[in-house]
N, C-alpha and C positions, 0 to 999 in steps of 0.2 A: 644585234650586236652594236651596230652603228648608232642606233637610238640610245642605247645604254651609255655609250661613250659621250654622246652629246649631253645627256642628262648629267653625267658626272662632271663634265667641264662647266656646265651651267651652275651647278651647285658650288664648285670652287670659285667661280666668278662672284657669286653672291657672298661667299665667306670672306674673300680677300679685302673688301672695303672695311668690314668689321674688324679684321685683324689690324689693318692699317690705323684705324681709329683708336685701337688700344695701345699703339706704339707711342711712348711718351715723347713729347716735343721738347723736353728739357732734360739735361743731365745735371745732377747736383753733386758737388764734391764737398764733403763735410770734413772739417778739421776737428781735432779733439776739443770738446768744449772746456772752457775754463770755469771751474765751479769754486766759488769763494764766499767767504763771509764779508758782508758789507753793512756798515751802520746806517741807520735812518738819517737822511740828509736833514740839515738844520738850516732854515731860512729866516731872515729877519724881515719883519713887516711892521709898518706903523699902524696906529689906530686900532690895535687889537690887544686884548689882555695877555699877559705873560702866563702861560700855563705851567711853567717850571717843570717841563718834562725832560726825560733822559733818553737819549737815542738807544735803540736796541739793535740786535744783530739780525740781519736778513741773510738769506741764501741767494746768491746771484749766479745764473747760468749765462755765460757769454759764448755763443757758438759761432765761430767764423766759418763761412762757406762761400762758394761761388757757383754760379750756374752757367750752363752753355745751352743756348737755344738753337734749334734748327733754323735754316734760312727762311723757311716758310713762317716761322714764329717770330722772326725779327733779327735773328743772328746776333752779332756782337753789339748792335745798337738797339736791340729790343729789350723788353721787360716782361717778366712773368706776372700775370695778373694776380695770382694768389697761390699760396702753398700752405699746407697745414703741417706743423711739426708736433709730433707726439713725444713728450719727454718722460723718461722713467729714471728715478733716482732711488736706489736702494740705500737705506741709511741704517745707522747703528741703533736700532730700536726693534723691539718685538712686542707682540700682543700677548695677553695672558695665556692664550693657547699655543704660544710658541712660534707664530708666523712672523716673518720678517717684514718690517714696515717699508713700503714703497710709496714715494711721492710721484704723482702723475699729473700731467697737464697737457692740454691740446690747444695750441695757439695758431690762429690763421694770420699769416703775414701777407702783405699786399705790395704790389708794384715793386718787384724785386728786379734790379737792373742786371743785365747779363754782362759778363766779362769784367766784373768789378769784385773787389773783396768786400763781402757783406757780413753783417753781424746780426744775429737774432738773440734777443734777451728774454729771460724768464726769471721769475723770483718766487721764493717761498717766504711767507711772513714769519715774524718772530712768534706769533701765537701758534701757527701750525708747527713750527719746529719744536716749541715747548711741549706740545701735545704728543708728538710722535717720539721725541727723544727723552721726554720727561726731565728736561733741564733747560736752563737758559743758555743761549749762545749756540754756535755751530763752528766746528773745527774740521776742515776738509780732510786732514790726514787721518783722523780717528772716527769721524762721524759719517763719512761717505764710504760706502762699501762697493757700489757698482753704479754705472750710469748707462743709459741707452737712449738713442733718438731714432725716430722714423720720420721720413718726409713723404707726404702724400700730395699728389697733384691730380686733380680731376678724378678722385676716387682710386688712383693707382699709387702703390708704394714705389717710389722712384729712387729712394736712397735710405740707408740705415747704417748706424754704427753703434758699437757698444764697447765697454771696457773689457768684456770677456770674449768678444768675437762672436757671441751667440745672442739670441733673443731670450735672455734669461727671465724676462718679465712674463713670459708665456707659461711658466711653471706656477700657475696661480694657486695650486693646492698648498704651496708652502709660503705664499705671500699674502700680505694684507695691503691691497691696493687702495691708496687714498686718492680718489678721483678729484680732478679739477682743483687741486690745491697749488699748482704752479701757475703763477699769474703773469700776464703781459705787463710791460712797463707802465702802460697807461693806467693800470689799475693799482698803482703803488705810489708812494711818496716820491719816487724817482721820475715821475712822468715828464717833468719839464726839463730834465737834464740831458746833456750830451748831444743836443741838436739832431743832425741826421747821421750820427755815428751808426745807429741801428736802423733796420728796415721797419717800415710802418706796420701797424696792426689793424685789422678790420674792426670797424666800429659796429657793435651789435645793438 
């Protein structure tokens, strides 16, 4: 009997470090993202030909959030090395077989400061919007049907929000998921804008 108890205690002792390792060292508080139409920025430059182009409409996601770190991870003066945000946008478009179009993107943000108001940006290009909406332009009020975000740190989901309160994007039978169509700012014409308003993105 005594040996059985000792074995049980030993097994608990072995499991405890594993459970502690799975406990997130960060808490992420997500505000409702602002999702808007924004036109291609126009810059003036010398010594190049004028292409006489016309700005088009992009979709911009601006997600405000803040993080809290444990003291072991740096506390209020610390920074989170990286976190991945999975974005899901249900839009007013359907496939020929009747499935609803969803724009998805996964972006890894880096060096996120604790105890500060932070912003994560993501974009959909005019070409992507035209393909899924079958028209030019984007209007938030009529073209956006649902949104959702998930935050993953070290392989763990640490936060998530959606316009419906549920993970509606998991009902994949009714949805046409367009993978990797939401872009980081660095991959768009907006790359040089807004300084350090938004958190950085990992270079791949």
